[in-house]
N, CA, C, O and the ligand as a Tripos MOL2 file, in Angstrom:
@<TRIPOS>MOLECULE
protein
  313   311    79     0     0
PROTEIN
NO_CHARGES

@<TRIPOS>ATOM
      1 N          25.3450   13.3940   56.5650 N.3       1 MET1
      2 CA         26.6520   13.8500   55.9110 C.3       1 MET1
      3 C          27.4120   12.6560   55.0730 C.2       1 MET1
      4 O          27.5740   11.5660   55.6220 O.2       1 MET1
      5 N          27.8320   12.8630   53.8530 N.am      2 SER2
      6 CA         28.5510   11.9500   53.1530 C.3       2 SER2
      7 C          29.8960   11.6290   53.6410 C.2       2 SER2
      8 O          30.5940   12.5200   54.1260 O.2       2 SER2
      9 N          30.3010   10.4480   53.5490 N.am      3 LYS3
     10 CA         31.6900   10.0020   54.0610 C.3       3 LYS3
     11 C          32.6160   10.5310   53.2420 C.2       3 LYS3
     12 O          33.6390   10.9090   53.8120 O.2       3 LYS3
     13 N          32.5590   10.6930   51.9120 N.am      4 PHE4
     14 CA         33.5900   11.1530   51.2130 C.3       4 PHE4
     15 C          33.1060   12.2510   50.2840 C.2       4 PHE4
     16 O          31.9320   12.3640   49.9330 O.2       4 PHE4
     17 N          34.1800   13.1220   49.8800 N.am      5 CYS5
     18 CA         33.6810   14.2810   49.1900 C.3       5 CYS5
     19 C          33.1690   13.8410   47.8550 C.2       5 CYS5
     20 O          33.8720   13.0600   47.2140 O.2       5 CYS5
     21 N          31.9610   14.2730   47.3270 N.am      6 GLU6
     22 CA         31.4310   13.9360   46.2440 C.3       6 GLU6
     23 C          32.0080   14.3050   44.8140 C.2       6 GLU6
     24 O          31.6640   13.8170   43.7370 O.2       6 GLU6
     25 N          32.9220   15.2380   45.0400 N.am      7 SER7
     26 CA         33.8450   15.7520   44.0390 C.3       7 SER7
     27 C          34.9590   15.1500   43.7660 C.2       7 SER7
     28 O          35.1850   14.8060   42.6050 O.2       7 SER7
     29 N          35.9540   14.8850   44.8830 N.am      8 CYS8
     30 CA         37.2820   14.4920   44.6810 C.3       8 CYS8
     31 C          37.5380   13.1420   45.3540 C.2       8 CYS8
     32 O          38.5550   12.5020   45.0860 O.2       8 CYS8
     33 N          36.5470   12.6690   46.3000 N.am      9 GLY9
     34 CA         36.6440   11.2550   46.8220 C.3       9 GLY9
     35 C          37.3740   11.4960   48.3790 C.2       9 GLY9
     36 O          37.4370   10.5740   49.1920 O.2       9 GLY9
     37 N          37.8650   12.7550   48.6360 N.am     10 ALA10
     38 CA         38.6170   12.7490   49.7410 C.3      10 ALA10
     39 C          37.7430   12.2910   51.1100 C.2      10 ALA10
     40 O          36.5360   12.5320   51.1190 O.2      10 ALA10
     41 N          38.2590   11.7440   52.0600 N.am     11 PRO11
     42 CA         37.4020   11.2560   53.2320 C.3      11 PRO11
     43 C          36.9960   12.4500   54.1290 C.2      11 PRO11
     44 O          37.9190   13.1320   54.5740 O.2      11 PRO11
     45 N          35.8540   12.7500   54.4150 N.am     12 LEU12
     46 CA         35.3380   13.8890   54.8680 C.3      12 LEU12
     47 C          35.2860   13.7300   56.6290 C.2      12 LEU12
     48 O          34.9870   14.5940   57.4540 O.2      12 LEU12
     49 N          35.7270   12.1790   56.8680 N.am     13 SER13
     50 CA         36.1130   12.0500   58.3640 C.3      13 SER13
     51 C          37.1360   12.9170   58.9850 C.2      13 SER13
     52 O          37.0190   13.4640   60.0820 O.2      13 SER13
     53 N          38.0800   12.9880   58.2410 N.am     14 SER14
     54 CA         39.2640   13.8640   58.5640 C.3      14 SER14
     55 C          38.9290   15.2340   58.9180 C.2      14 SER14
     56 O          38.4270   15.8840   58.0010 O.2      14 SER14
     57 N          39.0910   15.8330   60.0470 N.am     15 PRO15
     58 CA         38.7740   17.3190   60.1650 C.3      15 PRO15
     59 C          39.3720   18.3190   59.4780 C.2      15 PRO15
     60 O          38.7480   19.3790   59.4610 O.2      15 PRO15
     61 N          40.5600   18.2730   58.8200 N.am     16 GLU16
     62 CA         41.2520   18.9160   57.8130 C.3      16 GLU16
     63 C          40.5840   18.9720   56.5510 C.2      16 GLU16
     64 O          40.9110   19.8590   55.7630 O.2      16 GLU16
     65 N          39.6360   18.0960   56.2270 N.am     17 MET17
     66 CA         39.2090   18.1760   54.9390 C.3      17 MET17
     67 C          37.6380   18.7960   55.0030 C.2      17 MET17
     68 O          36.9320   18.9370   54.0050 O.2      17 MET17
     69 N          37.2540   19.1230   56.3220 N.am     18 GLN18
     70 CA         35.7590   19.5460   56.3250 C.3      18 GLN18
     71 C          35.7780   20.9810   56.0030 C.2      18 GLN18
     72 O          36.6090   21.7560   56.4760 O.2      18 GLN18
     73 N          34.8320   21.3230   55.1770 N.am     19 GLY19
     74 CA         34.6510   22.9500   55.1120 C.3      19 GLY19
     75 C          33.1210   23.1880   55.3240 C.2      19 GLY19
     76 O          32.4940   22.5660   56.1820 O.2      19 GLY19
     77 N          32.6000   24.0340   54.5760 N.am     20 PRO20
     78 CA         31.2470   24.5770   55.0690 C.3      20 PRO20
     79 C          30.3960   23.5480   54.5230 C.2      20 PRO20
     80 O          29.3350   23.3650   55.1180 O.2      20 PRO20
     81 N          30.6730   22.7660   53.4050 N.am     21 SER21
     82 CA         29.6010   21.8810   52.8270 C.3      21 SER21
     83 C          29.8460   20.4120   53.4410 C.2      21 SER21
     84 O          30.9090   19.9690   53.8760 O.2      21 SER21
     85 N          28.5270   19.7310   53.3630 N.am     22 SER22
     86 CA         28.3960   18.4780   53.9670 C.3      22 SER22
     87 C          28.7860   17.5000   52.9990 C.2      22 SER22
     88 O          29.2020   16.3730   53.2710 O.2      22 SER22
     89 N          28.6170   18.0340   51.7360 N.am     23 LYS23
     90 CA         28.9590   16.8400   50.6120 C.3      23 LYS23
     91 C          30.2980   17.0760   50.0540 C.2      23 LYS23
     92 O          30.7340   16.1380   49.3870 O.2      23 LYS23
     93 N          31.0460   18.1030   50.1700 N.am     24 TYR24
     94 CA         32.3250   18.2790   49.4760 C.3      24 TYR24
     95 C          33.3310   18.7030   50.5910 C.2      24 TYR24
     96 O          32.9510   19.2640   51.6190 O.2      24 TYR24
     97 N          34.7730   18.3700   50.3040 N.am     25 CYS25
     98 CA         35.6790   18.7460   51.0520 C.3      25 CYS25
     99 C          35.7950   20.2870   50.9840 C.2      25 CYS25
    100 O          35.0620   20.9510   50.2510 O.2      25 CYS25
    101 N          36.8740   20.9040   51.8850 N.am     26 LYS26
    102 CA         36.9090   22.2930   51.7730 C.3      26 LYS26
    103 C          37.6090   22.7780   50.4830 C.2      26 LYS26
    104 O          37.3810   23.8820   49.9890 O.2      26 LYS26
    105 N          38.4850   21.8700   49.9670 N.am     27 TYR27
    106 CA         39.3040   21.9930   48.7520 C.3      27 TYR27
    107 C          38.5810   22.3160   47.4290 C.2      27 TYR27
    108 O          38.9870   22.9870   46.4800 O.2      27 TYR27
    109 N          37.2960   21.6120   47.6190 N.am     28 CYS28
    110 CA         36.3340   21.5480   46.2180 C.3      28 CYS28
    111 C          35.3110   22.6640   46.3130 C.2      28 CYS28
    112 O          34.4430   22.8000   45.4510 O.2      28 CYS28
    113 N          35.4210   23.4820   47.3920 N.am     29 THR29
    114 CA         34.2720   24.4200   47.6020 C.3      29 THR29
    115 C          34.8180   25.7250   47.9320 C.2      29 THR29
    116 O          35.9800   25.6960   48.3380 O.2      29 THR29
    117 N          34.2320   26.9150   47.8520 N.am     30 ASP30
    118 CA         34.7090   28.2690   48.1310 C.3      30 ASP30
    119 C          34.2800   28.3240   49.5410 C.2      30 ASP30
    120 O          33.8180   27.3610   50.1530 O.2      30 ASP30
    121 N          34.4620   29.5300   50.0300 N.am     31 ALA31
    122 CA         34.2160   30.0500   51.3600 C.3      31 ALA31
    123 C          32.6710   29.5330   51.8540 C.2      31 ALA31
    124 O          32.4270   29.0850   52.9740 O.2      31 ALA31
    125 N          31.6850   29.7040   50.7470 N.am     32 ALA32
    126 CA         30.3590   29.8370   51.1780 C.3      32 ALA32
    127 C          29.7650   28.2850   51.0040 C.2      32 ALA32
    128 O          28.5890   27.9330   51.0940 O.2      32 ALA32
    129 N          31.0440   27.3960   50.7020 N.am     33 GLY33
    130 CA         30.3550   25.8170   50.4940 C.3      33 GLY33
    131 C          29.8280   25.5090   49.1980 C.2      33 GLY33
    132 O          29.1360   24.5280   48.9250 O.2      33 GLY33
    133 N          30.2420   26.5170   48.3290 N.am     34 LYS34
    134 CA         29.7050   26.2680   46.8430 C.3      34 LYS34
    135 C          30.7300   25.4880   46.1620 C.2      34 LYS34
    136 O          31.9210   25.7660   46.2990 O.2      34 LYS34
    137 N          30.2510   24.3530   45.3030 N.am     35 LEU35
    138 CA         31.4090   23.6810   44.6180 C.3      35 LEU35
    139 C          32.1120   24.5720   43.4870 C.2      35 LEU35
    140 O          31.4400   25.2630   42.7210 O.2      35 LEU35
    141 N          33.4880   24.5090   43.4340 N.am     36 LYS36
    142 CA         34.2660   25.2640   42.4300 C.3      36 LYS36
    143 C          34.0120   24.6620   41.0460 C.2      36 LYS36
    144 O          33.4960   23.5650   40.8380 O.2      36 LYS36
    145 N          34.4260   25.4890   40.1750 N.am     37 PRO37
    146 CA         34.2630   25.1100   38.6850 C.3      37 PRO37
    147 C          35.0870   23.6970   38.4470 C.2      37 PRO37
    148 O          36.0350   23.3560   39.1550 O.2      37 PRO37
    149 N          34.6550   23.0550   37.5130 N.am     38 ARG38
    150 CA         35.1430   21.7360   37.3640 C.3      38 ARG38
    151 C          36.7760   22.0320   37.0770 C.2      38 ARG38
    152 O          37.6260   21.5030   37.7920 O.2      38 ARG38
    153 N          37.0830   22.7970   36.1240 N.am     39 ALA39
    154 CA         38.5330   22.8980   35.8460 C.3      39 ALA39
    155 C          39.4160   23.2280   37.0150 C.2      39 ALA39
    156 O          40.5670   22.7960   36.9520 O.2      39 ALA39
    157 N          39.0590   23.9380   38.0930 N.am     40 GLU40
    158 CA         39.5510   24.4130   39.2650 C.3      40 GLU40
    159 C          39.9280   23.1510   39.9940 C.2      40 GLU40
    160 O          41.0640   22.9170   40.4050 O.2      40 GLU40
    161 N          38.7550   22.2560   40.1410 N.am     41 VAL41
    162 CA         38.8910   21.2130   40.8900 C.3      41 VAL41
    163 C          39.7580   20.1790   40.0730 C.2      41 VAL41
    164 O          40.5600   19.4850   40.6980 O.2      41 VAL41
    165 N          39.6500   20.0570   38.8570 N.am     42 GLN42
    166 CA         40.4930   19.2100   38.1710 C.3      42 GLN42
    167 C          42.1530   19.5860   38.3860 C.2      42 GLN42
    168 O          43.0250   18.7170   38.4140 O.2      42 GLN42
    169 N          42.3680   20.7850   38.5060 N.am     43 ARG43
    170 CA         43.9230   21.0490   38.5330 C.3      43 ARG43
    171 C          44.1260   20.8240   39.9590 C.2      43 ARG43
    172 O          45.2260   20.3150   40.1750 O.2      43 ARG43
    173 N          43.4100   21.0400   41.0280 N.am     44 GLY44
    174 CA         43.4980   20.4960   42.2690 C.3      44 GLY44
    175 C          43.8520   18.9220   42.2770 C.2      44 GLY44
    176 O          44.9180   18.5370   42.7580 O.2      44 GLY44
    177 N          43.0700   18.1800   41.8170 N.am     45 ILE45
    178 CA         43.3700   16.8080   41.7680 C.3      45 ILE45
    179 C          44.6650   16.4290   41.0990 C.2      45 ILE45
    180 O          45.3250   15.4760   41.5130 O.2      45 ILE45
    181 N          45.0780   17.2420   39.9580 N.am     46 ALA46
    182 CA         46.1030   16.8860   39.1690 C.3      46 ALA46
    183 C          47.4080   16.9420   39.8420 C.2      46 ALA46
    184 O          48.3900   16.2220   39.6580 O.2      46 ALA46
    185 N          47.2180   18.1000   40.8020 N.am     47 GLU47
    186 CA         48.4080   18.3650   41.9170 C.3      47 GLU47
    187 C          48.5500   17.3500   42.6550 C.2      47 GLU47
    188 O          49.6680   16.8700   42.8410 O.2      47 GLU47
    189 N          47.4210   16.8270   43.2200 N.am     48 TRP48
    190 CA         47.3260   15.6910   44.3070 C.3      48 TRP48
    191 C          47.8470   14.4390   43.5610 C.2      48 TRP48
    192 O          48.5450   13.6610   44.2120 O.2      48 TRP48
    193 N          47.5670   14.1490   42.1980 N.am     49 LEU49
    194 CA         48.1970   13.0190   41.7350 C.3      49 LEU49
    195 C          49.7250   13.0860   41.7300 C.2      49 LEU49
    196 O          50.4540   12.1720   42.1150 O.2      49 LEU49
    197 N          50.0980   14.1680   41.2920 N.am     50 LYS50
    198 CA         51.5640   14.4490   41.0890 C.3      50 LYS50
    199 C          52.2550   14.1270   42.3850 C.2      50 LYS50
    200 O          53.3340   13.5340   42.3660 O.2      50 LYS50
    201 N          51.6370   14.5180   43.5930 N.am     51 THR51
    202 CA         52.4460   14.0690   44.7580 C.3      51 THR51
    203 C          52.7780   12.7940   45.0810 C.2      51 THR51
    204 O          53.7950   12.5170   45.7160 O.2      51 THR51
    205 N          51.8480   11.8560   44.6170 N.am     52 TRP52
    206 CA         52.0420   10.7460   44.7080 C.3      52 TRP52
    207 C          52.7570    9.8160   43.3840 C.2      52 TRP52
    208 O          53.2290    8.6800   43.4470 O.2      52 TRP52
    209 N          52.6750   10.5190   42.4640 N.am     53 GLN53
    210 CA         53.2640    9.9820   41.1610 C.3      53 GLN53
    211 C          54.0470   10.8900   40.4990 C.2      53 GLN53
    212 O          53.6740   11.4700   39.4790 O.2      53 GLN53
    213 N          55.3680   11.0810   41.1480 N.am     54 PRO54
    214 CA         56.2880   12.1870   40.8960 C.3      54 PRO54
    215 C          56.6550   12.0250   39.3970 C.2      54 PRO54
    216 O          57.0270   13.0610   38.8480 O.2      54 PRO54
    217 N          56.6110   10.8970   38.6440 N.am     55 GLY55
    218 CA         57.1060   10.9060   37.2110 C.3      55 GLY55
    219 C          56.2800   11.4950   36.0910 C.2      55 GLY55
    220 O          56.7690   11.8680   35.0240 O.2      55 GLY55
    221 N          54.9660   11.5570   36.4070 N.am     56 ILE56
    222 CA         53.9630   11.9590   35.4800 C.3      56 ILE56
    223 C          54.2220   13.4470   35.2360 C.2      56 ILE56
    224 O          54.6700   14.1820   36.1160 O.2      56 ILE56
    225 N          53.8990   13.8840   33.9180 N.am     57 THR57
    226 CA         53.8510   15.1750   33.4310 C.3      57 THR57
    227 C          52.4400   15.7500   33.8420 C.2      57 THR57
    228 O          51.4800   15.0660   34.1950 O.2      57 THR57
    229 N          52.4840   17.2730   33.7240 N.am     58 GLN58
    230 CA         51.4210   17.8780   34.0080 C.3      58 GLN58
    231 C          50.2080   17.5290   33.0440 C.2      58 GLN58
    232 O          49.0600   17.4700   33.4840 O.2      58 GLN58
    233 N          50.4820   17.3240   31.8510 N.am     59 GLU59
    234 CA         49.3920   16.7170   30.7970 C.3      59 GLU59
    235 C          48.8800   15.4910   31.1830 C.2      59 GLU59
    236 O          47.6710   15.3210   31.0240 O.2      59 GLU59
    237 N          49.6440   14.4740   31.7260 N.am     60 GLN60
    238 CA         49.2240   13.2130   32.1660 C.3      60 GLN60
    239 C          48.2690   13.3690   33.1770 C.2      60 GLN60
    240 O          47.1890   12.7820   33.1180 O.2      60 GLN60
    241 N          48.6490   14.2880   34.3220 N.am     61 ALA61
    242 CA         48.2010   14.3940   35.4970 C.3      61 ALA61
    243 C          46.6510   14.9500   35.4410 C.2      61 ALA61
    244 O          45.7290   14.5470   36.1490 O.2      61 ALA61
    245 N          46.5890   15.9120   34.4900 N.am     62 ILE62
    246 CA         45.2640   16.6410   33.8830 C.3      62 ILE62
    247 C          44.3550   15.5760   33.4110 C.2      62 ILE62
    248 O          43.1690   15.5230   33.7330 O.2      62 ILE62
    249 N          44.9620   14.7120   32.6200 N.am     63 LYS63
    250 CA         44.2450   13.5600   31.8940 C.3      63 LYS63
    251 C          43.5810   12.6400   32.8760 C.2      63 LYS63
    252 O          42.3710   12.4200   32.9290 O.2      63 LYS63
    253 N          44.6580   12.0480   33.7690 N.am     64 ARG64
    254 CA         44.1450   11.3490   34.7920 C.3      64 ARG64
    255 C          43.0710   11.8820   35.8350 C.2      64 ARG64
    256 O          42.1090   11.2020   36.1930 O.2      64 ARG64
    257 N          43.3220   13.1130   36.2670 N.am     65 ALA65
    258 CA         42.3940   13.8270   37.0540 C.3      65 ALA65
    259 C          40.9500   13.8500   36.3050 C.2      65 ALA65
    260 O          39.9290   13.6430   36.9610 O.2      65 ALA65
    261 N          40.8970   14.1130   34.8900 N.am     66 ASP66
    262 CA         39.6710   14.1180   34.2690 C.3      66 ASP66
    263 C          39.0620   12.7100   34.2830 C.2      66 ASP66
    264 O          37.8560   12.6010   34.5000 O.2      66 ASP66
    265 N          39.7870   11.6710   34.0740 N.am     67 HIS67
    266 CA         39.3490   10.2690   34.1740 C.3      67 HIS67
    267 C          38.5830   10.1090   35.4350 C.2      67 HIS67
    268 O          37.3750    9.8790   35.4970 O.2      67 HIS67
    269 N          39.4600   10.2640   36.5120 N.am     68 TYR68
    270 CA         39.2810   10.0020   37.8960 C.3      68 TYR68
    271 C          37.6980   10.7910   38.2730 C.2      68 TYR68
    272 O          36.7920   10.2540   38.9110 O.2      68 TYR68
    273 N          37.6770   12.0470   37.7450 N.am     69 MET69
    274 CA         36.5050   12.6920   38.0680 C.3      69 MET69
    275 C          35.1620   12.2300   37.6780 C.2      69 MET69
    276 O          34.1400   12.5610   38.2800 O.2      69 MET69
    277 N          35.2030   11.3160   36.4710 N.am     70 LYS70
    278 CA         34.0100   10.9520   35.8700 C.3      70 LYS70
    279 C          33.4230    9.7960   36.7390 C.2      70 LYS70
    280 O          32.2970    9.3530   36.5130 O.2      70 LYS70
    281 N          34.2020    9.3310   37.7210 N.am     71 ALA71
    282 CA         33.5550    8.3570   38.6660 C.3      71 ALA71
    283 C          32.9610    9.0670   39.9390 C.2      71 ALA71
    284 O          32.3180    8.4280   40.7730 O.2      71 ALA71
    285 N          33.2070   10.4300   40.0530 N.am     72 MET72
    286 CA         32.7320   11.1430   41.1500 C.3      72 MET72
    287 C          31.2110   11.7180   41.0070 C.2      72 MET72
    288 O          30.9310   12.4920   40.0920 O.2      72 MET72
    289 N          30.3680   11.3450   41.8460 N.am     73 PRO73
    290 CA         28.7200   12.0300   41.7440 C.3      73 PRO73
    291 C          28.7580   13.3800   41.3850 C.2      73 PRO73
    292 O          27.8740   13.7850   40.6310 O.2      73 PRO73
    293 N          29.7470   14.2690   41.8460 N.am     74 ALA74
    294 CA         29.5860   15.6380   41.4790 C.3      74 ALA74
    295 C          29.7750   15.9690   39.9930 C.2      74 ALA74
    296 O          29.2480   16.9390   39.4480 O.2      74 ALA74
    297 N          30.6200   15.0240   39.3480 N.am     75 TRP75
    298 CA         30.7830   15.2900   37.8810 C.3      75 TRP75
    299 C          30.6650   14.1750   37.0570 C.2      75 TRP75
    300 O          31.2800   14.0510   35.9980 O.2      75 TRP75
    301 N          29.9600   13.4360   37.4760 N.am     76 ALA76
    302 CA         29.6210   12.0530   36.6650 C.3      76 ALA76
    303 C          28.7950   12.3760   35.4680 C.2      76 ALA76
    304 O          27.8120   13.1090   35.5830 O.2      76 ALA76
    305 N          29.2000   11.7900   34.1580 N.am     77 GLU77
    306 CA         28.4210   12.0080   33.0200 C.3      77 GLU77
    307 C          27.5580   10.9950   32.7830 C.2      77 GLU77
    308 O          27.8520    9.8510   33.1310 O.2      77 GLU77
    309 N          26.4430   11.2650   32.1940 N.am     78 ASP78
    310 CA         25.6630    9.9520   31.7880 C.3      78 ASP78
    311 C          25.2590    9.9080   30.2940 C.2      78 ASP78
    312 O          24.6450    8.9380   29.8490 O.2      78 ASP78
    313 ZN         36.5740   17.3790   47.1530 Zn       79 ZN79
@<TRIPOS>BOND
     1     1     2 1
     2     2     3 1
     3     3     4 2
     4     3     5 am
     5     5     6 1
     6     6     7 1
     7     7     8 2
     8     7     9 am
     9     9    10 1
    10    10    11 1
    11    11    12 2
    12    11    13 am
    13    13    14 1
    14    14    15 1
    15    15    16 2
    16    15    17 am
    17    17    18 1
    18    18    19 1
    19    19    20 2
    20    19    21 am
    21    21    22 1
    22    22    23 1
    23    23    24 2
    24    23    25 am
    25    25    26 1
    26    26    27 1
    27    27    28 2
    28    27    29 am
    29    29    30 1
    30    30    31 1
    31    31    32 2
    32    31    33 am
    33    33    34 1
    34    34    35 1
    35    35    36 2
    36    35    37 am
    37    37    38 1
    38    38    39 1
    39    39    40 2
    40    39    41 am
    41    41    42 1
    42    42    43 1
    43    43    44 2
    44    43    45 am
    45    45    46 1
    46    46    47 1
    47    47    48 2
    48    47    49 am
    49    49    50 1
    50    50    51 1
    51    51    52 2
    52    51    53 am
    53    53    54 1
    54    54    55 1
    55    55    56 2
    56    55    57 am
    57    57    58 1
    58    58    59 1
    59    59    60 2
    60    59    61 am
    61    61    62 1
    62    62    63 1
    63    63    64 2
    64    63    65 am
    65    65    66 1
    66    66    67 1
    67    67    68 2
    68    67    69 am
    69    69    70 1
    70    70    71 1
    71    71    72 2
    72    71    73 am
    73    73    74 1
    74    74    75 1
    75    75    76 2
    76    75    77 am
    77    77    78 1
    78    78    79 1
    79    79    80 2
    80    79    81 am
    81    81    82 1
    82    82    83 1
    83    83    84 2
    84    83    85 am
    85    85    86 1
    86    86    87 1
    87    87    88 2
    88    87    89 am
    89    89    90 1
    90    90    91 1
    91    91    92 2
    92    91    93 am
    93    93    94 1
    94    94    95 1
    95    95    96 2
    96    95    97 am
    97    97    98 1
    98    98    99 1
    99    99   100 2
   100    99   101 am
   101   101   102 1
   102   102   103 1
   103   103   104 2
   104   103   105 am
   105   105   106 1
   106   106   107 1
   107   107   108 2
   108   107   109 am
   109   109   110 1
   110   110   111 1
   111   111   112 2
   112   111   113 am
   113   113   114 1
   114   114   115 1
   115   115   116 2
   116   115   117 am
   117   117   118 1
   118   118   119 1
   119   119   120 2
   120   119   121 am
   121   121   122 1
   122   122   123 1
   123   123   124 2
   124   123   125 am
   125   125   126 1
   126   126   127 1
   127   127   128 2
   128   127   129 am
   129   129   130 1
   130   130   131 1
   131   131   132 2
   132   131   133 am
   133   133   134 1
   134   134   135 1
   135   135   136 2
   136   135   137 am
   137   137   138 1
   138   138   139 1
   139   139   140 2
   140   139   141 am
   141   141   142 1
   142   142   143 1
   143   143   144 2
   144   143   145 am
   145   145   146 1
   146   146   147 1
   147   147   148 2
   148   147   149 am
   149   149   150 1
   150   150   151 1
   151   151   152 2
   152   151   153 am
   153   153   154 1
   154   154   155 1
   155   155   156 2
   156   155   157 am
   157   157   158 1
   158   158   159 1
   159   159   160 2
   160   159   161 am
   161   161   162 1
   162   162   163 1
   163   163   164 2
   164   163   165 am
   165   165   166 1
   166   166   167 1
   167   167   168 2
   168   167   169 am
   169   169   170 1
   170   170   171 1
   171   171   172 2
   172   171   173 am
   173   173   174 1
   174   174   175 1
   175   175   176 2
   176   175   177 am
   177   177   178 1
   178   178   179 1
   179   179   180 2
   180   179   181 am
   181   181   182 1
   182   182   183 1
   183   183   184 2
   184   183   185 am
   185   185   186 1
   186   186   187 1
   187   187   188 2
   188   187   189 am
   189   189   190 1
   190   190   191 1
   191   191   192 2
   192   191   193 am
   193   193   194 1
   194   194   195 1
   195   195   196 2
   196   195   197 am
   197   197   198 1
   198   198   199 1
   199   199   200 2
   200   199   201 am
   201   201   202 1
   202   202   203 1
   203   203   204 2
   204   203   205 am
   205   205   206 1
   206   206   207 1
   207   207   208 2
   208   207   209 am
   209   209   210 1
   210   210   211 1
   211   211   212 2
   212   211   213 am
   213   213   214 1
   214   214   215 1
   215   215   216 2
   216   215   217 am
   217   217   218 1
   218   218   219 1
   219   219   220 2
   220   219   221 am
   221   221   222 1
   222   222   223 1
   223   223   224 2
   224   223   225 am
   225   225   226 1
   226   226   227 1
   227   227   228 2
   228   227   229 am
   229   229   230 1
   230   230   231 1
   231   231   232 2
   232   231   233 am
   233   233   234 1
   234   234   235 1
   235   235   236 2
   236   235   237 am
   237   237   238 1
   238   238   239 1
   239   239   240 2
   240   239   241 am
   241   241   242 1
   242   242   243 1
   243   243   244 2
   244   243   245 am
   245   245   246 1
   246   246   247 1
   247   247   248 2
   248   247   249 am
   249   249   250 1
   250   250   251 1
   251   251   252 2
   252   251   253 am
   253   253   254 1
   254   254   255 1
   255   255   256 2
   256   255   257 am
   257   257   258 1
   258   258   259 1
   259   259   260 2
   260   259   261 am
   261   261   262 1
   262   262   263 1
   263   263   264 2
   264   263   265 am
   265   265   266 1
   266   266   267 1
   267   267   268 2
   268   267   269 am
   269   269   270 1
   270   270   271 1
   271   271   272 2
   272   271   273 am
   273   273   274 1
   274   274   275 1
   275   275   276 2
   276   275   277 am
   277   277   278 1
   278   278   279 1
   279   279   280 2
   280   279   281 am
   281   281   282 1
   282   282   283 1
   283   283   284 2
   284   283   285 am
   285   285   286 1
   286   286   287 1
   287   287   288 2
   288   287   289 am
   289   289   290 1
   290   290   291 1
   291   291   292 2
   292   291   293 am
   293   293   294 1
   294   294   295 1
   295   295   296 2
   296   295   297 am
   297   297   298 1
   298   298   299 1
   299   299   300 2
   300   299   301 am
   301   301   302 1
   302   302   303 1
   303   303   304 2
   304   303   305 am
   305   305   306 1
   306   306   307 1
   307   307   308 2
   308   307   309 am
   309   309   310 1
   310   310   311 1
   311   311   312 2
@<TRIPOS>SUBSTRUCTURE
     1 MET1         2 RESIDUE 1 A MET
     2 SER2         6 RESIDUE 1 A SER
     3 LYS3        10 RESIDUE 1 A LYS
     4 PHE4        14 RESIDUE 1 A PHE
     5 CYS5        18 RESIDUE 1 A CYS
     6 GLU6        22 RESIDUE 1 A GLU
     7 SER7        26 RESIDUE 1 A SER
     8 CYS8        30 RESIDUE 1 A CYS
     9 GLY9        34 RESIDUE 1 A GLY
    10 ALA10       38 RESIDUE 1 A ALA
    11 PRO11       42 RESIDUE 1 A PRO
    12 LEU12       46 RESIDUE 1 A LEU
    13 SER13       50 RESIDUE 1 A SER
    14 SER14       54 RESIDUE 1 A SER
    15 PRO15       58 RESIDUE 1 A PRO
    16 GLU16       62 RESIDUE 1 A GLU
    17 MET17       66 RESIDUE 1 A MET
    18 GLN18       70 RESIDUE 1 A GLN
    19 GLY19       74 RESIDUE 1 A GLY
    20 PRO20       78 RESIDUE 1 A PRO
    21 SER21       82 RESIDUE 1 A SER
    22 SER22       86 RESIDUE 1 A SER
    23 LYS23       90 RESIDUE 1 A LYS
    24 TYR24       94 RESIDUE 1 A TYR
    25 CYS25       98 RESIDUE 1 A CYS
    26 LYS26      102 RESIDUE 1 A LYS
    27 TYR27      106 RESIDUE 1 A TYR
    28 CYS28      110 RESIDUE 1 A CYS
    29 THR29      114 RESIDUE 1 A THR
    30 ASP30      118 RESIDUE 1 A ASP
    31 ALA31      122 RESIDUE 1 A ALA
    32 ALA32      126 RESIDUE 1 A ALA
    33 GLY33      130 RESIDUE 1 A GLY
    34 LYS34      134 RESIDUE 1 A LYS
    35 LEU35      138 RESIDUE 1 A LEU
    36 LYS36      142 RESIDUE 1 A LYS
    37 PRO37      146 RESIDUE 1 A PRO
    38 ARG38      150 RESIDUE 1 A ARG
    39 ALA39      154 RESIDUE 1 A ALA
    40 GLU40      158 RESIDUE 1 A GLU
    41 VAL41      162 RESIDUE 1 A VAL
    42 GLN42      166 RESIDUE 1 A GLN
    43 ARG43      170 RESIDUE 1 A ARG
    44 GLY44      174 RESIDUE 1 A GLY
    45 ILE45      178 RESIDUE 1 A ILE
    46 ALA46      182 RESIDUE 1 A ALA
    47 GLU47      186 RESIDUE 1 A GLU
    48 TRP48      190 RESIDUE 1 A TRP
    49 LEU49      194 RESIDUE 1 A LEU
    50 LYS50      198 RESIDUE 1 A LYS
    51 THR51      202 RESIDUE 1 A THR
    52 TRP52      206 RESIDUE 1 A TRP
    53 GLN53      210 RESIDUE 1 A GLN
    54 PRO54      214 RESIDUE 1 A PRO
    55 GLY55      218 RESIDUE 1 A GLY
    56 ILE56      222 RESIDUE 1 A ILE
    57 THR57      226 RESIDUE 1 A THR
    58 GLN58      230 RESIDUE 1 A GLN
    59 GLU59      234 RESIDUE 1 A GLU
    60 GLN60      238 RESIDUE 1 A GLN
    61 ALA61      242 RESIDUE 1 A ALA
    62 ILE62      246 RESIDUE 1 A ILE
    63 LYS63      250 RESIDUE 1 A LYS
    64 ARG64      254 RESIDUE 1 A ARG
    65 ALA65      258 RESIDUE 1 A ALA
    66 ASP66      262 RESIDUE 1 A ASP
    67 HIS67      266 RESIDUE 1 A HIS
    68 TYR68      270 RESIDUE 1 A TYR
    69 MET69      274 RESIDUE 1 A MET
    70 LYS70      278 RESIDUE 1 A LYS
    71 ALA71      282 RESIDUE 1 A ALA
    72 MET72      286 RESIDUE 1 A MET
    73 PRO73      290 RESIDUE 1 A PRO
    74 ALA74      294 RESIDUE 1 A ALA
    75 TRP75      298 RESIDUE 1 A TRP
    76 ALA76      302 RESIDUE 1 A ALA
    77 GLU77      306 RESIDUE 1 A GLU
    78 ASP78      310 RESIDUE 1 A ASP
    79 ZN79       313 GROUP 0 **** ****
């Protein structure tokens, strides 16, 4: 099992993040453990960014989420 979600970097050691997949957290997968579409995961990460950076706009949050995801194994571009 991976230690961190390969899609968003969430720690899989915490039970509330664990879903049906061993590679991804429950927020990045559907009920069957399949990875959600990139745009959907991106929106989720943007919301998460906004919770600890209250000053940023939705547009900035989406941009930062995009940048963040490029470092994730599930979304890495080569
Ligand atoms: Zn995740």
